[in-house]
ZAKE-546226 format. One record per residue: residue number from 1; residue in one letter; x, y, z of N, C-alpha, C in turn. Coordinates in nm, 3 decimals. Example, Ala and Ser with C-alpha at 12.3 -4.5 7.8 and 13.67 -1.06 7.14 Angstrom:
BEGIN
   nr  rest      n.u      n.v      n.w     ca.u     ca.v     ca.w      c.u      c.v      c.w
    1     A    1.319   -0.569    0.780    1.230   -0.450    0.780    1.320   -0.330    0.780
    2     S    1.285   -0.225    0.708    1.367   -0.106    0.714    1.290    0.003    0.787
! end
This chain:
BEGIN
   nr  rest      n.u      n.v      n.w     ca.u     ca.v     ca.w      c.u      c.v      c.w
    1     M   -6.064   -6.803   -4.714   -5.941   -6.751   -4.771   -5.822   -6.823   -4.708
    2     K   -5.725   -6.855   -4.793   -5.602   -6.921   -4.748   -5.482   -6.857   -4.819
    3     I   -5.367   -6.872   -4.757   -5.240   -6.833   -4.819   -5.166   -6.962   -4.848
    4     W   -5.131   -6.984   -4.973   -5.060   -7.104   -5.017   -4.913   -7.067   -5.043
    5     L   -4.822   -7.145   -4.987   -4.680   -7.126   -5.014   -4.626   -7.247   -5.088
    6     D   -4.569   -7.222   -5.204   -4.494   -7.324   -5.277   -4.362   -7.335   -5.199
    7     A   -4.357   -7.430   -5.107   -4.253   -7.430   -5.003   -4.118   -7.484   -5.049
    8     D   -4.107   -7.533   -5.171   -3.977   -7.579   -5.221   -3.886   -7.459   -5.240
    9     G   -3.789   -7.442   -5.152   -3.690   -7.336   -5.166   -3.737   -7.197   -5.126
   10     I   -3.848   -7.186   -5.055   -3.894   -7.053   -5.015   -3.805   -7.001   -4.902
   11     P   -3.756   -6.878   -4.911   -3.668   -6.826   -4.807   -3.736   -6.815   -4.670
   12     H   -3.657   -6.832   -4.568   -3.705   -6.822   -4.429   -3.773   -6.688   -4.405
   13     D   -3.717   -6.580   -4.459   -3.775   -6.446   -4.439   -3.916   -6.436   -4.495
   14     V   -3.940   -6.500   -4.607   -4.075   -6.498   -4.667   -4.171   -6.575   -4.577
   15     R   -4.130   -6.693   -4.534   -4.216   -6.771   -4.444   -4.250   -6.690   -4.318
   16     E   -4.150   -6.627   -4.259   -4.173   -6.550   -4.136   -4.271   -6.435   -4.160
   17     C   -4.256   -6.365   -4.270   -4.347   -6.256   -4.305   -4.490   -6.308   -4.318
   18     V   -4.505   -6.419   -4.387   -4.638   -6.478   -4.407   -4.696   -6.528   -4.275
   19     F   -4.615   -6.593   -4.193   -4.664   -6.643   -4.064   -4.711   -6.527   -3.974
   20     K   -4.636   -6.418   -3.970   -4.676   -6.302   -3.889   -4.808   -6.244   -3.938
   21     A   -4.822   -6.231   -4.068   -4.947   -6.178   -4.124   -5.063   -6.272   -4.095
   22     S   -5.037   -6.402   -4.102   -5.140   -6.501   -4.072   -5.190   -6.488   -3.928
   23     M   -5.097   -6.472   -3.836   -5.134   -6.457   -3.695   -5.216   -6.328   -3.675
   24     R   -5.177   -6.223   -3.743   -5.245   -6.095   -3.730   -5.386   -6.100   -3.789
   25     T   -5.400   -6.167   -3.903   -5.528   -6.167   -3.976   -5.611   -6.293   -3.954
   26     Q   -5.550   -6.394   -3.893   -5.615   -6.523   -3.870   -5.648   -6.596   -4.000
   27     I   -5.567   -6.575   -4.102   -5.583   -6.644   -4.230   -5.490   -6.765   -4.230
   28     P   -5.543   -6.883   -4.260   -5.459   -7.004   -4.261   -5.352   -7.001   -4.370
   29     V   -5.239   -7.062   -4.339   -5.128   -7.076   -4.433   -5.106   -7.224   -4.459
   30     I   -5.101   -7.261   -4.586   -5.075   -7.399   -4.625   -4.945   -7.401   -4.705
   31     L   -4.846   -7.473   -4.654   -4.720   -7.491   -4.724   -4.725   -7.625   -4.793
   32     V   -4.685   -7.629   -4.920   -4.688   -7.753   -4.998   -4.550   -7.776   -5.057
   33     A   -4.499   -7.898   -5.037   -4.367   -7.934   -5.090   -4.360   -8.086   -5.102
   34     D   -4.255   -8.134   -5.170   -4.238   -8.278   -5.181   -4.146   -8.333   -5.071
   35     R   -4.115   -8.248   -4.976   -4.040   -8.290   -4.858   -4.083   -8.202   -4.741
   36     W   -4.059   -8.248   -4.620   -4.100   -8.177   -4.501   -4.022   -8.047   -4.486
   37     V   -4.092   -7.939   -4.455   -4.032   -7.810   -4.424   -4.075   -7.776   -4.281
   38     K   -3.980   -7.742   -4.197   -4.011   -7.711   -4.058   -4.093   -7.584   -4.049
   39     I   -4.205   -7.591   -3.976   -4.290   -7.475   -3.954   -4.325   -7.468   -3.806
   40     P   -4.358   -7.349   -3.757   -4.400   -7.338   -3.618   -4.530   -7.416   -3.595
   41     S   -4.542   -7.470   -3.477   -4.664   -7.543   -3.442   -4.773   -7.441   -3.407
   42     H   -4.873   -7.434   -3.492   -4.985   -7.342   -3.471   -5.102   -7.390   -3.555
   43     P   -5.224   -7.379   -3.504   -5.341   -7.428   -3.579   -5.362   -7.360   -3.715
   44     L   -5.308   -7.241   -3.735   -5.325   -7.172   -3.863   -5.227   -7.222   -3.970
   45     F   -5.123   -7.295   -3.930   -5.019   -7.337   -4.023   -5.031   -7.486   -4.051
   46     Q   -5.028   -7.520   -4.179   -5.038   -7.661   -4.220   -4.930   -7.691   -4.323
   47     M   -4.864   -7.804   -4.306   -4.762   -7.850   -4.401   -4.818   -7.971   -4.473
   48     I   -4.823   -7.964   -4.605   -4.869   -8.077   -4.686   -4.749   -8.127   -4.765
   49     V   -4.714   -8.253   -4.744   -4.605   -8.315   -4.818   -4.668   -8.404   -4.924
   50     V   -4.642   -8.373   -5.050   -4.697   -8.449   -5.161   -4.595   -8.554   -5.205
   51     N   -4.640   -8.648   -5.284   -4.548   -8.748   -5.338   -4.441   -8.679   -5.420
   52     Q   -4.319   -8.731   -5.410   -4.213   -8.674   -5.491   -4.242   -8.707   -5.636
   53     G   -4.227   -8.611   -5.718   -4.254   -8.626   -5.860   -4.260   -8.490   -5.924
   54     F   -4.238   -8.489   -6.052   -4.233   -8.364   -6.126   -4.362   -8.286   -6.108
   55     N   -4.353   -8.166   -6.053   -4.465   -8.074   -6.036   -4.573   -8.121   -5.940
   56     S   -4.546   -8.216   -5.853   -4.648   -8.264   -5.759   -4.700   -8.152   -5.669
   57     A   -4.610   -8.074   -5.612   -4.652   -7.965   -5.524   -4.728   -7.859   -5.605
   58     D   -4.677   -7.828   -5.723   -4.744   -7.729   -5.808   -4.885   -7.774   -5.844
   59     D   -4.898   -7.901   -5.881   -5.031   -7.954   -5.916   -5.126   -7.944   -5.799
   60     Y   -5.078   -7.975   -5.680   -5.163   -7.969   -5.561   -5.214   -7.826   -5.538
   61     I   -5.123   -7.732   -5.545   -5.162   -7.592   -5.523   -5.259   -7.546   -5.632
   62     A   -5.226   -7.571   -5.757   -5.311   -7.527   -5.868   -5.450   -7.590   -5.861
   63     D   -5.457   -7.714   -5.817   -5.586   -7.783   -5.808   -5.670   -7.737   -5.690
   64     N   -5.607   -7.682   -5.585   -5.681   -7.651   -5.462   -5.697   -7.503   -5.431
   65     A   -5.616   -7.417   -5.488   -5.628   -7.274   -5.463   -5.754   -7.219   -5.532
   66     T   -5.817   -7.124   -5.467   -5.940   -7.064   -5.520   -5.918   -6.913   -5.540
   67     P   -6.008   -6.847   -5.612   -5.993   -6.702   -5.633   -5.990   -6.619   -5.504
   68     A   -6.034   -6.675   -5.394   -6.029   -6.602   -5.267   -5.891   -6.610   -5.202
   69     D   -5.803   -6.696   -5.255   -5.675   -6.726   -5.194   -5.561   -6.641   -5.250
   70     L   -5.445   -6.656   -5.186   -5.321   -6.593   -5.230   -5.215   -6.701   -5.238
   71     V   -5.146   -6.708   -5.351   -5.039   -6.806   -5.372   -4.906   -6.733   -5.381
   72     V   -4.804   -6.786   -5.311   -4.669   -6.733   -5.320   -4.581   -6.840   -5.384
   73     T   -4.526   -6.809   -5.501   -4.443   -6.904   -5.574   -4.348   -6.830   -5.666
   74     D   -4.234   -6.890   -5.692   -4.144   -6.840   -5.796   -4.155   -6.925   -5.921
   75     D   -4.238   -7.026   -5.919   -4.255   -7.116   -6.032   -4.350   -7.049   -6.132
   76     I   -4.296   -7.006   -6.244   -4.375   -6.929   -6.341   -4.490   -7.012   -6.401
   77     P   -4.469   -7.140   -6.440   -4.584   -7.217   -6.488   -4.695   -7.231   -6.383
   78     L   -4.658   -7.248   -6.256   -4.759   -7.253   -6.150   -4.829   -7.118   -6.138
   79     A   -4.752   -7.011   -6.141   -4.812   -6.877   -6.135   -4.911   -6.858   -6.250
   80     H   -4.874   -6.903   -6.369   -4.962   -6.893   -6.486   -5.092   -6.970   -6.462
   81     R   -5.081   -7.090   -6.409   -5.201   -7.170   -6.381   -5.290   -7.100   -6.279
   82     C   -5.230   -7.041   -6.178   -5.308   -6.973   -6.073   -5.375   -6.847   -6.129
   83     V   -5.299   -6.766   -6.200   -5.355   -6.644   -6.259   -5.470   -6.680   -6.352
   84     S   -5.456   -6.790   -6.426   -5.563   -6.834   -6.517   -5.691   -6.869   -6.442
   85     K   -5.678   -6.905   -6.314   -5.794   -6.936   -6.229   -5.837   -6.815   -6.146
   86     N   -5.781   -6.697   -6.177   -5.811   -6.574   -6.101   -5.768   -6.581   -5.956
   87     V   -5.658   -6.652   -5.930   -5.601   -6.660   -5.796   -5.488   -6.557   -5.787
   88     S   -5.492   -6.472   -5.687   -5.385   -6.374   -5.667   -5.255   -6.448   -5.641
   89     T   -5.149   -6.407   -5.711   -5.023   -6.479   -5.707   -4.908   -6.381   -5.707
   90     L   -4.807   -6.407   -5.622   -4.689   -6.324   -5.621   -4.564   -6.406   -5.594
   91     S   -4.451   -6.348   -5.634   -4.323   -6.417   -5.618   -4.261   -6.380   -5.483
   92     R   -4.163   -6.457   -5.443   -4.093   -6.430   -5.318   -4.014   -6.299   -5.326
   93     R   -3.996   -6.247   -5.445   -3.925   -6.121   -5.463   -4.022   -6.003   -5.471
   94     G   -4.151   -6.029   -5.451   -4.249   -5.922   -5.443   -4.310   -5.880   -5.575
   95     Q   -4.300   -5.964   -5.677   -4.366   -5.931   -5.803   -4.503   -5.996   -5.805
   96     E   -4.606   -5.915   -5.827   -4.740   -5.969   -5.840   -4.759   -6.013   -5.984
   97     F   -4.807   -6.134   -6.002   -4.837   -6.186   -6.134   -4.984   -6.160   -6.164
   98     D   -5.011   -6.119   -6.288   -5.149   -6.095   -6.329   -5.162   -6.122   -6.478
   99     E   -5.281   -6.103   -6.531   -5.306   -6.128   -6.673   -5.217   -6.042   -6.763
  100     G   -5.179   -5.925   -6.714   -5.099   -5.833   -6.795   -4.952   -5.868   -6.805
  101     N   -4.901   -5.951   -6.712   -4.757   -5.979   -6.716   -4.720   -6.127   -6.718
  102     I   -4.814   -6.215   -6.692   -4.778   -6.356   -6.678   -4.737   -6.419   -6.812
  103     G   -4.799   -6.377   -6.922   -4.761   -6.431   -7.052   -4.617   -6.398   -7.087
  104     E   -4.577   -6.273   -7.063   -4.439   -6.233   -7.089   -4.342   -6.306   -6.997
  105     R   -4.380   -6.321   -6.871   -4.293   -6.392   -6.775   -4.275   -6.538   -6.816
  106     L   -4.382   -6.600   -6.864   -4.375   -6.740   -6.908   -4.287   -6.752   -7.033
  107     A   -4.302   -6.660   -7.126   -4.220   -6.663   -7.248   -4.072   -6.641   -7.214
  108     T   -4.043   -6.548   -7.125   -3.905   -6.523   -7.083   -3.847   -6.645   -7.014
  109     R   -3.924   -6.706   -6.929   -3.880   -6.826   -6.858   -3.847   -6.937   -6.957
  110     D   -3.935   -6.957   -7.054   -3.911   -7.061   -7.155   -3.787   -7.032   -7.239
  111     L   -3.768   -6.905   -7.276   -3.651   -6.866   -7.352   -3.523   -6.892   -7.272
  112     M   -3.521   -6.850   -7.147   -3.403   -6.868   -7.063   -3.375   -7.017   -7.038
  113     E   -3.479   -7.095   -7.022   -3.461   -7.240   -7.005   -3.396   -7.300   -7.129
  114     G   -3.441   -7.256   -7.246   -3.382   -7.304   -7.372   -3.237   -7.262   -7.386
  115     L   -3.206   -7.138   -7.349   -3.068   -7.090   -7.356   -2.978   -7.164   -7.257
  116     R   -3.030   -7.191   -7.138   -2.951   -7.267   -7.041   -2.929   -7.409   -7.091
  117     G   -3.032   -7.468   -7.150   -3.021   -7.603   -7.205   -2.918   -7.611   -7.317
  118     A   -2.903   -7.503   -7.391   -2.805   -7.499   -7.501   -2.668   -7.456   -7.451
  119     G   -2.655   -7.427   -7.321   -2.528   -7.386   -7.265   -2.491   -7.241   -7.292
  120     M   -2.585   -7.165   -7.343   -2.557   -7.025   -7.377   -2.569   -6.934   -7.255
  121     V   -2.647   -6.973   -7.157   -2.662   -6.898   -7.033   -2.638   -6.996   -6.920
  122     T   -2.551   -6.960   -6.827   -2.520   -7.054   -6.720   -2.565   -7.007   -6.583
  123     G   -2.601   -6.882   -6.568   -2.640   -6.829   -6.438   -2.789   -6.837   -6.415
  124     G   -2.827   -6.815   -6.291   -2.967   -6.808   -6.254   -2.996   -6.672   -6.195
  125     P   -3.106   -6.661   -6.122   -3.139   -6.532   -6.062   -3.039   -6.496   -5.952
  126     S   -3.032   -6.367   -5.921   -2.944   -6.321   -5.814   -2.992   -6.376   -5.680
  127     S   -2.904   -6.376   -5.582   -2.941   -6.428   -5.451   -3.046   -6.337   -5.387
  128     Y   -3.123   -6.396   -5.297   -3.230   -6.326   -5.227   -3.169   -6.233   -5.124
  129     G   -3.200   -6.104   -5.131   -3.140   -6.008   -5.041   -3.242   -5.921   -4.970
  130     S   -3.193   -5.823   -4.895   -3.279   -5.739   -4.813   -3.377   -5.655   -4.896
  131     L   -3.336   -5.613   -5.015   -3.429   -5.539   -5.101   -3.545   -5.628   -5.147
  132     H   -3.515   -5.754   -5.177   -3.621   -5.848   -5.215   -3.716   -5.872   -5.098
  133     K   -3.658   -5.886   -4.980   -3.739   -5.908   -4.859   -3.835   -5.791   -4.838
  134     K   -3.783   -5.668   -4.852   -3.865   -5.548   -4.834   -3.975   -5.541   -4.940
  135     K   -3.940   -5.565   -5.064   -4.040   -5.559   -5.171   -4.146   -5.666   -5.152
  136     F   -4.104   -5.787   -5.111   -4.202   -5.892   -5.086   -4.300   -5.847   -4.977
  137     A   -4.247   -5.799   -4.865   -4.332   -5.759   -4.753   -4.432   -5.652   -4.796
  138     E   -4.387   -5.554   -4.873   -4.476   -5.447   -4.919   -4.585   -5.500   -5.013
  139     T   -4.545   -5.580   -5.110   -4.642   -5.633   -5.207   -4.738   -5.730   -5.139
  140     F   -4.683   -5.816   -5.054   -4.766   -5.913   -4.982   -4.872   -5.841   -4.899
  141     D   -4.831   -5.737   -4.826   -4.925   -5.663   -4.743   -5.034   -5.596   -4.828
  142     R   -4.993   -5.538   -4.940   -5.090   -5.471   -5.028   -5.192   -5.570   -5.085
  143     V   -5.143   -5.684   -5.135   -5.231   -5.784   -5.195   -5.321   -5.846   -5.089
  144     L   -5.265   -5.878   -4.973   -5.345   -5.937   -4.866   -5.454   -5.841   -4.820
  145     T   -5.420   -5.713   -4.805   -5.518   -5.612   -4.766   -5.631   -5.604   -4.868
  146     R   -5.594   -5.608   -4.996   -5.694   -5.604   -5.103   -5.787   -5.725   -5.096
  147     L   -5.730   -5.843   -5.074   -5.812   -5.965   -5.067   -5.903   -5.967   -4.946
  148     I   -5.854   -5.918   -4.833   -5.937   -5.911   -4.712   -6.054   -5.816   -4.735
  149     A   -6.027   -5.701   -4.795   -6.134   -5.604   -4.824   -6.236   -5.664   -4.921
  150     K   -6.188   -5.737   -5.019   -6.278   -5.802   -5.117   -6.365   -5.906   -5.047
  151     A   -6.306   -5.983   -4.954   -6.381   -6.085   -4.882   -6.487   -6.021   -4.792
  152     K   -6.452   -5.911   -4.726   -6.548   -5.843   -4.640   -6.662   -5.785   -4.722
  153     K   -6.630   -5.731   -4.839   -6.732   -5.675   -4.925   -6.828   -5.784   -4.973
  154     A   -6.774   -5.903   -5.003   -6.857   -6.016   -5.048   -6.950   -6.065   -4.937
  155     E   -6.903   -6.054   -4.812   -6.984   -6.098   -4.699   -7.099   -6.003   -4.671
  156     A   -7.079   -5.874   -4.704   -7.181   -5.772   -4.673   -7.301   -5.777   -4.763
! end
């Protein structure tokens, strides 16, 4: 089991939450981005820098994450790819993506991208705040606990 972070633009608070959980559970964390992101030096933490290019980090995560893993990303197409592979996936704001909601999220994302492209919508998501941090921590803990229990059950 691994925790994958789509490290392009991931808030410091999310990284810290994931690093603490990793130390507690001894689950490795792999950060993937097209540029170096500073991480604490620890054998459980790995930074993978992919070639710069459209979706390079997303492709790496989607190609390497397995159903035993957990992916943290705000990239809806990447989340869709992961959910399609039965990989547990959640956003930095604490929303768990699953078969029941990823199609709607992808359609909304595509609609908003089209509206922004047409100049009809100019804003993006609200800034990351303390409520998002709290919701992420709660959802992350719940999903991680579920995955650990599933892994232990598979071992038995």
